[in-house]
C-alpha positions as CSV (number, residue, x, y, z in Angstrom):
1,X,16.2,48.3,62.4
2,X,17.7,47.9,58.9
3,X,19.6,44.8,59.8
4,X,16.4,43.3,61.4
5,X,14.6,43.9,58.1
6,X,17.4,42.4,56.1
7,X,17.4,39.3,58.3
8,X,13.6,39.0,58.2
9,X,13.6,39.3,54.4
10,X,16.4,36.6,54.2
11,X,14.3,34.2,56.3
12,X,11.2,34.9,54.3
13,X,13.0,34.4,50.9
14,X,14.6,31.1,51.8
15,X,11.3,29.1,52.1
16,X,10.0,30.8,49.0
17,X,13.1,29.8,47.0
18,X,13.0,26.3,48.3
19,X,9.3,25.9,47.5
20,X,9.7,27.4,44.0
21,X,12.7,25.1,43.4
22,X,10.8,22.0,44.6
23,X,7.8,23.0,42.5
24,X,9.8,23.5,39.4
25,X,11.6,20.1,39.9
26,X,8.1,18.5,40.3
27,X,6.7,20.2,37.2
28,X,9.8,19.2,35.1
29,X,9.4,15.6,36.2
30,X,5.8,15.6,35.1
31,X,6.5,17.1,31.7
32,X,9.1,14.6,30.9
33,X,7.6,11.5,29.4
34,X,8.9,8.1,30.6
35,X,9.6,5.2,28.3
36,X,9.1,1.5,29.0
37,X,10.2,-1.3,26.7
38,X,7.9,-4.3,27.0
39,X,6.3,-7.1,25.0
40,X,2.6,-7.2,23.9
41,X,1.0,-10.4,25.2
42,X,-2.6,-9.5,24.6
43,X,-4.9,-7.3,22.6
44,X,-8.1,-6.7,24.6
45,X,-9.6,-4.4,22.0
46,X,-8.3,-1.8,19.5
47,X,-7.2,0.6,22.2
48,X,-6.3,-1.6,25.1
49,X,-3.3,-3.9,25.2
50,X,-1.8,-6.2,27.8
51,X,2.0,-6.1,28.0
52,X,4.7,-7.9,30.0
53,X,7.0,-5.6,31.8
54,X,9.5,-6.8,34.4
55,X,7.8,-10.2,34.3
56,X,4.5,-8.6,35.4
57,X,1.3,-8.0,33.3
58,X,0.4,-4.4,32.8
59,X,-2.8,-3.2,31.0
60,X,-2.2,-0.2,28.7
61,X,-4.9,2.2,27.4
62,X,-3.8,3.9,24.2
63,X,-3.5,7.7,24.7
64,X,-5.4,10.2,22.6
65,X,-7.7,7.7,20.9
66,X,-10.9,5.7,21.3
67,X,-11.6,2.7,19.1
68,X,-15.0,1.2,18.3
69,X,-16.7,-0.8,21.0
70,X,-17.7,-4.4,20.8
71,X,-20.7,-4.8,18.4
72,X,-19.9,-1.5,16.8
73,X,-18.9,-1.4,13.1
74,X,-15.1,-1.7,12.8
75,X,-14.6,-3.0,16.3
76,X,-13.1,-6.3,15.0
77,X,-11.1,-4.4,12.3
78,X,-9.5,-2.2,14.9
79,X,-8.7,-5.1,17.2
80,X,-7.3,-7.2,14.3
81,X,-5.2,-4.3,13.0
82,X,-3.7,-3.6,16.4
83,X,-3.0,-7.3,16.8
84,X,-1.3,-7.7,13.5
85,X,0.9,-4.7,14.3
86,X,1.8,-5.5,17.9
87,X,0.9,-8.9,19.2
88,X,4.0,-10.8,20.4
89,X,6.2,-7.9,19.6
90,X,8.5,-5.7,21.7
91,X,7.1,-2.2,21.9
92,X,8.1,1.1,23.6
93,X,5.5,2.8,25.7
94,X,5.7,6.6,26.1
95,X,3.7,7.8,29.1
96,X,3.5,10.4,31.8
97,X,2.7,7.9,34.6
98,X,-1.1,8.5,34.3
99,X,-3.6,5.8,34.9
100,X,-7.3,5.8,34.1
101,X,-10.1,4.8,36.5
102,X,-9.6,1.1,35.5
103,X,-5.9,1.3,36.5
104,X,-4.7,1.1,32.9
105,X,-1.5,3.0,32.1
106,X,-2.3,5.7,29.5
107,X,0.5,5.6,26.8
108,X,1.5,6.0,23.2
109,X,2.8,2.7,21.8
110,X,5.7,2.6,19.4
111,X,7.2,-0.2,17.3
112,X,10.5,1.5,16.3
113,X,9.4,4.9,15.0
114,X,5.8,3.8,14.1
115,X,3.3,5.3,16.5
116,X,0.5,2.7,16.8
117,X,-2.0,5.2,18.3
118,X,-1.7,7.6,15.4
119,X,-1.7,4.7,12.9
120,X,-5.1,3.5,14.2
121,X,-6.5,7.0,13.6
122,X,-4.9,7.4,10.2
123,X,-6.3,4.0,9.2
124,X,-9.8,5.1,10.2
125,X,-10.0,2.6,13.0
126,X,-10.1,5.1,15.9
127,X,-11.4,8.5,16.8
128,X,-9.2,11.2,18.3
129,X,-10.5,11.2,21.9
130,X,-10.9,15.0,22.3
131,X,-12.4,14.7,25.8
132,X,-9.0,13.6,27.1
133,X,-6.6,14.9,24.4
134,X,-5.9,18.3,23.0
135,X,-3.1,17.0,20.7
136,X,-3.6,18.7,17.4
137,X,-1.6,16.1,15.5
138,X,-4.3,13.5,16.3
139,X,-7.0,16.0,15.2
140,X,-5.3,16.6,11.9
141,X,-4.8,12.9,11.2
142,X,-8.5,12.3,12.0
143,X,-9.7,15.0,9.7
144,X,-7.5,13.5,6.9
145,X,-9.0,10.0,7.4
146,X,-12.5,11.5,7.5
147,X,-11.9,13.5,4.3
148,X,-10.7,10.3,2.6
149,X,-13.6,8.3,4.0
150,X,-11.2,5.6,5.4
151,X,-12.5,2.9,7.8
152,X,-15.1,4.3,10.3
153,X,-15.4,7.3,8.1
154,X,-16.8,5.2,5.2
155,X,-20.0,4.8,7.2
156,X,-22.8,7.3,6.7
157,X,-23.2,8.3,10.3
158,X,-20.4,6.7,12.4
159,X,-21.2,6.8,16.1
160,X,-18.3,7.7,18.4
161,X,-17.5,5.0,21.0
162,X,-18.2,7.4,23.9
163,X,-21.7,8.1,22.4
164,X,-22.2,4.3,21.9
165,X,-21.3,3.7,25.6
166,X,-23.6,6.5,26.7
167,X,-26.5,5.1,24.7
168,X,-25.8,1.5,26.0
169,X,-25.8,2.8,29.6
170,X,-29.2,4.4,29.1
171,X,-30.7,1.1,27.9
172,X,-29.6,-0.7,31.1
């Protein structure tokens, strides 16, 4: 009887160990960001770039942030600023292999050690997109820009892009 119990426990534990090991490997892969080196070939707006990676075009949505929409104050400023920093340059994308509903890769963009996403928030040209990001660094950077009334924060009542889109949708 005891040997039967030992054998049964052994056969029950093996699948549990395998499943746990497989799950842990999967989680570790997800947690580890991936980097891509590529060239910026287009700036669609302040928070959406087009890059060339392995001779293929890839659209990238900047993680953690949301820049003003077309016809919104500071839209052109954000787009121009992003363009002046990145257009035609080699950048590093740091991502977790997540894509949005428009099939854009969600990533942080770096030129050397300069984080473009954070720089847009710091310059008052983007909001921290709290709906999709819990990153406290972005929240702190946004509070600092707001306190100093930089860019969008120089406006009396800046309208967040997600509110702008929502209002625009209601009117159509």
